[in-house]
VOPAKOL-377492 format. One record per residue: x, y, z of N, C-alpha, C in turn. Coordinates in Angstrom, 3 decimals. Example, Ala and Ser with C-alpha at 12.3 -4.5 7.8 and 13.67 -1.06 7.14 Angstrom:
REM VOPAKOL-377492
> 13.190	-5.690	7.800	12.300	-4.500	7.800	13.200	-3.300	7.800
> 12.850	-2.250	7.080	13.670	-1.060	7.140	12.900	0.030	7.870
REM end
This chain:
REM VOPAKOL-377492
> -2.889	-54.042	-153.571	-4.312	-54.165	-153.376	-4.908	-54.693	-154.671
> -5.773	-55.696	-154.601	-6.381	-56.264	-155.787	-7.594	-55.461	-156.191
> -7.836	-55.387	-157.495	-9.021	-54.711	-157.995	-10.219	-55.634	-157.831
> -11.449	-55.107	-158.026	-12.642	-55.928	-157.783	-12.684	-57.228	-158.576
> -12.103	-57.276	-159.790	-12.143	-58.523	-160.544	-11.084	-59.515	-160.071
> -10.283	-59.115	-159.080	-9.295	-59.990	-158.436	-8.267	-60.547	-159.411
> -7.975	-59.789	-160.476	-7.038	-60.287	-161.476	-5.788	-59.412	-161.620
> -5.908	-58.148	-161.401	-4.785	-57.246	-161.617	-4.407	-56.542	-160.330
> -3.147	-56.240	-160.191	-2.627	-55.579	-159.001	-2.734	-54.078	-159.189
> -3.263	-53.373	-158.222	-3.383	-51.926	-158.277	-2.040	-51.312	-157.900
> -1.290	-50.864	-158.901	0.045	-50.329	-158.646	0.003	-48.862	-158.253
> -1.188	-48.266	-158.180	-1.263	-46.861	-157.786	-1.046	-46.684	-156.291
> -1.257	-47.734	-155.498	-1.116	-47.581	-154.051	0.302	-47.850	-153.567
> 1.076	-48.600	-154.309	2.437	-48.904	-153.913	3.358	-48.648	-155.094
> 4.463	-48.034	-154.843	5.463	-47.827	-155.871	6.693	-48.627	-155.489
> 7.641	-48.676	-156.398	8.872	-49.392	-156.091	9.548	-48.773	-154.885
> 9.443	-47.448	-154.721	10.093	-46.823	-153.576	9.477	-47.305	-152.264
> 8.188	-47.625	-152.264	7.527	-48.127	-151.067	7.736	-49.626	-150.892
> 7.854	-50.333	-151.981	7.887	-51.787	-151.932	6.502	-52.329	-151.671
> 6.362	-53.627	-151.651	5.086	-54.273	-151.349	5.250	-55.076	-150.065
> 4.138	-55.389	-149.458	4.160	-56.230	-148.264	4.055	-57.690	-148.688
> 4.378	-58.585	-147.789	4.257	-60.016	-148.076	2.793	-60.379	-148.334
> 1.872	-59.742	-147.612	0.447	-60.010	-147.815	-0.023	-59.605	-149.199
> 0.413	-58.439	-149.667	0.041	-57.990	-151.013	0.613	-58.922	-152.077
> 1.850	-59.350	-151.891	2.480	-60.239	-152.863	1.762	-61.585	-152.906
> 1.509	-62.175	-151.749	0.842	-63.478	-151.703	-0.573	-63.394	-152.274
> -1.300	-62.336	-151.984	-2.664	-62.183	-152.525	-2.636	-62.154	-154.049
> -1.676	-61.453	-154.617	-1.564	-61.400	-156.077	-1.183	-62.773	-156.630
> -0.211	-63.411	-156.004	0.244	-64.714	-156.491	-0.863	-65.756	-156.423
> -1.716	-65.667	-155.403	-2.819	-66.619	-155.265	-3.793	-66.548	-156.442
> -3.880	-65.392	-157.083	-4.786	-65.279	-158.233	-4.099	-65.653	-159.548
> -2.838	-66.060	-159.459	-2.070	-66.465	-160.649	-1.206	-67.689	-160.313
> -1.790	-68.649	-159.607	-1.040	-69.778	-159.019	-0.216	-70.584	-160.012
> -0.727	-70.750	-161.221	-0.056	-71.633	-162.178	1.032	-70.936	-162.989
> 1.110	-69.621	-162.899	2.129	-68.900	-163.671	3.477	-68.951	-162.968
> 4.555	-69.025	-163.742	5.881	-68.985	-163.121	6.120	-67.637	-162.449
> 6.825	-67.671	-161.319	7.192	-66.463	-160.588	8.643	-66.147	-160.929
> 8.847	-64.994	-161.550	10.165	-64.607	-162.036	10.568	-63.286	-161.389
> 11.698	-63.287	-160.722	12.248	-62.079	-160.122	13.328	-61.527	-161.032
> 13.436	-60.200	-161.069	14.556	-59.567	-161.757	15.287	-58.705	-160.739
> 16.615	-58.655	-160.869	17.427	-57.815	-159.992	18.760	-57.568	-160.669
> 19.359	-56.453	-160.344	20.669	-56.091	-160.896	20.728	-56.234	-162.414
> 19.631	-55.946	-163.086	19.598	-55.969	-164.543	19.468	-57.337	-165.182
> 19.202	-58.371	-164.402	19.011	-59.682	-165.007	17.887	-60.453	-164.316
> 17.486	-61.534	-164.946	16.410	-62.378	-164.448	16.997	-63.482	-163.571
> 16.333	-63.738	-162.454	16.768	-64.836	-161.593	16.703	-66.136	-162.392
> 17.612	-67.024	-162.119	17.717	-68.258	-162.899	16.635	-69.271	-162.523
> 16.227	-70.071	-163.517	15.321	-71.178	-163.194	16.025	-72.076	-162.179
> 15.302	-72.554	-161.221	15.905	-73.389	-160.193	16.213	-72.632	-158.921
> 15.908	-71.311	-158.904	16.161	-70.556	-157.670	15.408	-71.187	-156.507
> 15.920	-70.982	-155.314	15.315	-71.531	-154.098	14.942	-70.410	-153.135
> 13.853	-70.608	-152.424	13.549	-69.794	-151.248	14.209	-70.549	-150.101
> 15.336	-70.036	-149.624	16.118	-70.790	-148.637	15.758	-70.460	-147.199
> 15.089	-69.325	-146.996	14.758	-68.935	-145.624	13.715	-67.828	-145.654
> 12.806	-67.861	-144.700	11.850	-66.774	-144.480	11.954	-66.414	-143.007
> 12.252	-65.152	-142.737	12.448	-64.690	-141.359	11.488	-63.545	-141.071
> 11.054	-63.457	-139.833	10.209	-62.359	-139.372	10.909	-61.677	-138.210
> 10.862	-60.361	-138.202	11.482	-59.641	-137.102	10.703	-58.410	-136.713
> 10.711	-58.116	-135.442	10.169	-56.866	-134.915	11.364	-56.073	-134.415
> 11.505	-54.857	-134.910	12.689	-54.060	-134.630	12.343	-52.794	-133.867
> 13.219	-52.422	-132.971	13.156	-51.158	-132.258	14.506	-50.492	-132.445
> 14.491	-49.194	-132.733	15.750	-48.496	-133.001	15.622	-47.033	-132.629
> 16.739	-46.368	-132.653	16.806	-44.928	-132.479	17.437	-44.391	-133.754
> 16.727	-43.497	-134.466	17.282	-42.997	-135.717	18.313	-41.907	-135.458
> 18.888	-41.382	-136.537	19.977	-40.415	-136.411	19.520	-39.068	-135.863
> 18.225	-38.877	-135.711	17.698	-37.671	-135.081	17.259	-37.923	-133.652
> 17.661	-39.053	-133.108	17.314	-39.487	-131.752	15.821	-39.738	-131.582
> 15.153	-40.108	-132.678	13.731	-40.466	-132.639	13.589	-41.975	-132.527
> 12.739	-42.456	-131.624	12.514	-43.904	-131.548	11.759	-44.381	-132.789
> 12.137	-45.531	-133.278	11.507	-46.143	-134.449	11.182	-47.589	-134.100
> 10.106	-48.114	-134.659	9.815	-49.534	-134.526	9.048	-49.985	-135.764
> 9.303	-51.220	-136.181	8.641	-51.760	-137.359	8.788	-53.276	-137.369
> 7.920	-53.901	-138.172	8.000	-55.337	-138.436	8.533	-55.510	-139.847
> 9.315	-56.559	-140.033	9.889	-56.798	-141.354	9.969	-58.297	-141.611
> 9.664	-58.685	-142.847	9.771	-60.071	-143.297	10.927	-60.123	-144.286
> 11.821	-61.096	-144.100	12.952	-61.306	-145.001	12.757	-62.633	-145.730
> 12.803	-62.582	-147.062	12.742	-63.788	-147.881	14.095	-63.919	-148.572
> 14.775	-65.029	-148.312	16.097	-65.241	-148.890	15.960	-66.067	-150.165
> 16.495	-65.516	-151.269	16.486	-66.211	-152.560	17.903	-66.608	-152.928
> 18.072	-67.867	-153.299	19.351	-68.387	-153.760	19.236	-68.535	-155.267
> 19.967	-67.742	-156.007	19.877	-67.654	-157.465	20.792	-68.700	-158.093
> 20.254	-69.896	-158.298	21.020	-71.007	-158.865	20.222	-71.671	-159.986
> 20.913	-72.437	-160.792	20.277	-73.239	-161.833	20.481	-74.701	-161.494
> 19.424	-75.458	-161.623	19.536	-76.903	-161.492	19.093	-77.521	-162.802
> 19.628	-78.674	-163.141	19.306	-79.333	-164.405	17.802	-79.514	-164.560
> 17.287	-79.065	-165.683	15.875	-79.236	-165.983	14.929	-78.375	-165.180
> 15.440	-77.430	-164.434	14.585	-76.602	-163.589	13.838	-75.545	-164.389
> 12.713	-75.153	-163.853	11.959	-74.030	-164.389	11.749	-73.046	-163.243
> 11.240	-71.874	-163.567	10.950	-70.907	-162.510	9.805	-71.451	-161.649
> 9.891	-71.203	-160.370	8.898	-71.654	-159.403	7.515	-71.112	-159.764
> 6.494	-71.937	-159.608	5.116	-71.486	-159.816	4.740	-70.511	-158.702
> 3.936	-69.529	-159.040	3.485	-68.537	-158.056	2.799	-69.207	-156.874
> 2.004	-70.243	-157.160	1.311	-70.971	-156.099	2.267	-71.678	-155.151
> 3.410	-72.131	-155.658	4.392	-72.793	-154.785	5.002	-71.776	-153.826
> 5.304	-70.575	-154.318	5.843	-69.532	-153.443	4.832	-69.224	-152.341
> 3.561	-69.068	-152.708	2.510	-68.810	-151.711	2.429	-69.947	-150.696
> 2.560	-71.183	-151.176	2.503	-72.342	-150.274	3.682	-72.331	-149.296
> 4.841	-71.907	-149.754	6.003	-71.809	-148.861	5.714	-70.805	-147.757
> 5.164	-69.640	-148.131	4.853	-68.610	-147.132	3.812	-69.144	-146.150
> 2.799	-69.845	-146.640	1.787	-70.418	-145.743	2.397	-71.440	-144.787
> 3.317	-72.248	-145.283	3.996	-73.236	-144.429	4.769	-72.520	-143.320
> 5.416	-71.414	-143.675	6.153	-70.645	-142.671	5.200	-70.151	-141.589
> 3.998	-69.713	-141.982	3.047	-69.170	-140.995	2.563	-70.230	-140.003
> 2.767	-71.511	-140.314	2.429	-72.572	-139.360	3.413	-72.602	-138.188
> 4.592	-72.036	-138.385	5.645	-72.108	-137.373	6.138	-70.750	-136.889
> 5.950	-69.727	-137.718	6.455	-68.388	-137.409	5.320	-67.397	-137.618
> 5.132	-66.501	-136.680	4.098	-65.478	-136.818	4.563	-64.431	-137.831
> 3.832	-64.291	-138.924	4.166	-63.315	-139.953	3.136	-62.200	-139.972
> 3.575	-60.979	-139.848	2.715	-59.809	-140.007	2.592	-59.568	-141.505
> 1.427	-59.878	-142.071	1.256	-59.797	-143.521	1.334	-58.356	-144.043
> 1.293	-57.378	-143.157	1.444	-55.981	-143.556	2.845	-55.449	-143.322
> 3.760	-56.329	-142.927	5.124	-55.910	-142.601	5.911	-55.538	-143.855
> 6.921	-54.727	-143.636	7.866	-54.387	-144.688	8.473	-55.683	-145.209
> 8.640	-55.805	-146.524	9.163	-57.016	-147.143	10.535	-56.737	-147.735
> 11.507	-57.556	-147.360	12.863	-57.432	-147.872	13.299	-58.774	-148.436
> 13.877	-58.738	-149.624	14.455	-59.935	-150.224	15.961	-59.892	-150.054
> 16.525	-60.999	-149.611	17.967	-61.180	-149.529	18.332	-62.103	-150.693
> 19.192	-61.631	-151.598	19.479	-62.388	-152.819	20.975	-62.614	-152.966
> 21.331	-63.858	-153.320	22.723	-64.191	-153.615	22.755	-65.408	-154.529
> 23.828	-65.498	-155.290	24.042	-66.671	-156.127	24.904	-67.709	-155.417
> 25.174	-67.490	-154.149	26.007	-68.403	-153.386	27.480	-68.053	-153.440
> 27.849	-67.152	-154.334	29.235	-66.699	-154.449	29.368	-65.246	-154.017
> 28.534	-64.399	-154.584	28.555	-62.971	-154.246	27.885	-62.769	-152.889
> 28.264	-61.703	-152.183	27.602	-61.420	-150.904	26.100	-61.207	-151.099
> 25.346	-61.554	-150.084	23.914	-61.356	-150.110	23.608	-59.865	-150.187
> 22.619	-59.506	-150.987	22.206	-58.111	-151.132	20.744	-57.970	-150.732
> 20.412	-56.812	-150.126	19.041	-56.534	-149.710	18.303	-55.811	-150.825
> 17.069	-56.256	-151.080	16.239	-55.665	-152.125	14.821	-55.446	-151.610
> 14.144	-54.478	-152.197	12.700	-54.295	-152.003	12.026	-54.715	-153.298
> 10.758	-55.072	-153.212	10.035	-55.593	-154.367	9.021	-54.593	-154.886
> 8.927	-54.533	-156.210	7.882	-53.729	-156.843	6.575	-54.522	-156.820
> 5.513	-53.865	-157.197	4.232	-54.552	-157.337	4.368	-55.594	-158.445
> 3.882	-56.805	-158.221	3.975	-57.836	-159.256	3.080	-57.500	-160.437
> 3.496	-57.948	-161.615	2.708	-57.773	-162.835	2.723	-59.083	-163.609
> 1.695	-59.279	-164.425	1.672	-60.431	-165.312	2.139	-59.956	-166.678
> 3.191	-60.602	-167.199	3.722	-60.288	-168.524	4.400	-61.533	-169.064
> 4.296	-61.726	-170.350	4.959	-62.873	-170.995	4.615	-64.197	-170.311
> 3.353	-64.360	-169.943	2.859	-65.600	-169.322	3.585	-65.955	-168.030
> 3.980	-64.933	-167.266	4.642	-65.141	-165.979	4.286	-63.985	-165.054
> 4.446	-64.214	-163.758	4.350	-63.128	-162.784	5.758	-62.586	-162.609
> 5.926	-61.303	-162.875	7.229	-60.663	-162.777	7.263	-59.749	-161.561
> 8.345	-59.849	-160.790	8.557	-58.997	-159.631	9.951	-58.403	-159.755
> 10.006	-57.086	-159.871	11.282	-56.393	-159.960	11.805	-56.140	-158.548
> 13.045	-56.527	-158.314	13.696	-56.258	-157.042	14.706	-55.134	-157.262
> 14.719	-54.186	-156.336	15.660	-53.060	-156.418	16.438	-52.986	-155.115
> 17.713	-52.625	-155.202	18.517	-52.537	-153.978	17.893	-51.589	-152.966
> 18.003	-51.960	-151.702	17.538	-51.091	-150.618	18.687	-50.194	-150.208
> 18.501	-48.928	-150.387	19.526	-47.953	-150.023	19.332	-47.510	-148.574
> 20.411	-47.063	-147.976	20.319	-46.467	-146.636	19.603	-45.128	-146.759
> 18.968	-44.714	-145.688	18.308	-43.409	-145.689	18.352	-42.810	-144.288
> 18.096	-41.527	-144.226	18.009	-40.803	-142.963	16.525	-40.520	-142.732
> 15.922	-41.178	-141.760	14.484	-41.048	-141.540	14.047	-39.631	-141.208
> 14.774	-38.870	-140.370	14.361	-37.480	-140.147	14.358	-36.658	-141.447
> 15.361	-36.851	-142.272	15.423	-36.151	-143.558	14.264	-36.600	-144.453
> 13.978	-37.912	-144.492	12.876	-38.433	-145.298	11.546	-37.818	-144.872
> 11.341	-37.709	-143.543	10.097	-37.102	-143.052	10.031	-35.624	-143.438
> 11.159	-34.915	-143.355	11.192	-33.503	-143.720	10.870	-33.344	-145.207
> 11.471	-34.181	-146.059	11.200	-34.103	-147.504	9.735	-34.402	-147.805
> 9.157	-35.382	-147.114	7.737	-35.700	-147.311	6.869	-34.504	-146.912
> 7.234	-33.829	-145.837	6.503	-32.627	-145.419	6.615	-31.517	-146.446
> 7.797	-31.359	-147.022	7.993	-30.346	-148.063	7.143	-30.661	-149.290
> 7.085	-31.928	-149.665	6.269	-32.329	-150.813	4.796	-32.081	-150.536
> 4.341	-32.364	-149.307	2.938	-32.123	-148.946	2.626	-30.632	-148.990
> 3.557	-29.812	-148.497	3.366	-28.360	-148.539	3.273	-27.883	-149.975
> 4.148	-28.403	-150.837	4.129	-28.017	-152.250	2.818	-28.432	-152.907
> 2.332	-29.622	-152.594	1.067	-30.090	-153.158	-0.085	-29.202	-152.719
> -0.073	-28.771	-151.457	-1.105	-27.878	-150.947	-1.049	-26.546	-151.678
> 0.157	-26.036	-151.892	0.324	-24.776	-152.614	-0.211	-24.890	-154.031
> 0.123	-25.977	-154.695	-0.336	-26.171	-156.070	-1.859	-26.275	-156.129
> -2.453	-26.934	-155.146	-3.912	-27.041	-155.089	-4.533	-25.655	-154.868
> -3.881	-24.828	-154.031	-4.387	-23.473	-153.794	-4.336	-22.658	-155.075
> -3.264	-22.783	-155.833	-3.145	-22.058	-157.093	-4.212	-22.509	-158.078
> -4.499	-23.802	-158.108	-5.490	-24.329	-159.012	-6.883	-23.807	-158.676
> -7.105	-23.447	-157.420	-8.397	-22.916	-156.990	-8.429	-21.400	-157.066
> -7.383	-20.801	-157.649	-7.343	-19.362	-157.829	-6.838	-18.585	-156.621
> -6.332	-19.269	-155.607	-5.799	-18.592	-154.440	-4.292	-18.417	-154.586
> -3.738	-17.585	-153.745	-2.292	-17.377	-153.760	-1.578	-18.573	-153.171
> -0.370	-18.801	-153.654	0.445	-19.901	-153.130	0.865	-19.592	-151.702
> 1.083	-20.605	-150.923	1.411	-20.437	-149.507	2.900	-20.371	-149.237
> 3.735	-20.224	-150.245	5.184	-20.196	-150.013	5.575	-19.079	-149.084
REM end
């Protein structure tokens, strides 16, 4: 989410664990069109000359391991981590233009989960989620982190436990007994 001055990304609403949506990423990049877009993953920086080789949109329906129906939309952006002679990192505005071109042919839910597929053409493709973009060193930096498998029923239970704990802590702060 952009702040009122439309210059900085509000990282309080999204964390790396949540990832960002394609809409949030494009909105940020649009306000920094001329800056190079640099991704980092697996402890290194993507090479100048990387390509966006594919953008895919999918609507998924599934049954999780607790027999609960699940459905979601997801956008996949495939990055090919290569170097070409004389290449520089892609401008943020060019990445946004690629996404806009895709929307002319493919319906993209700008609030959908965003996944990056990254490979150097030799190693197997890996799935990553993106952190909130930041401006540093005269570039837009986006950290990509591997997407781990998870158990959705367990994740929901843990979120409920955290909410219960937060409620208890708030009760203690107001001088009431904890609800444990």
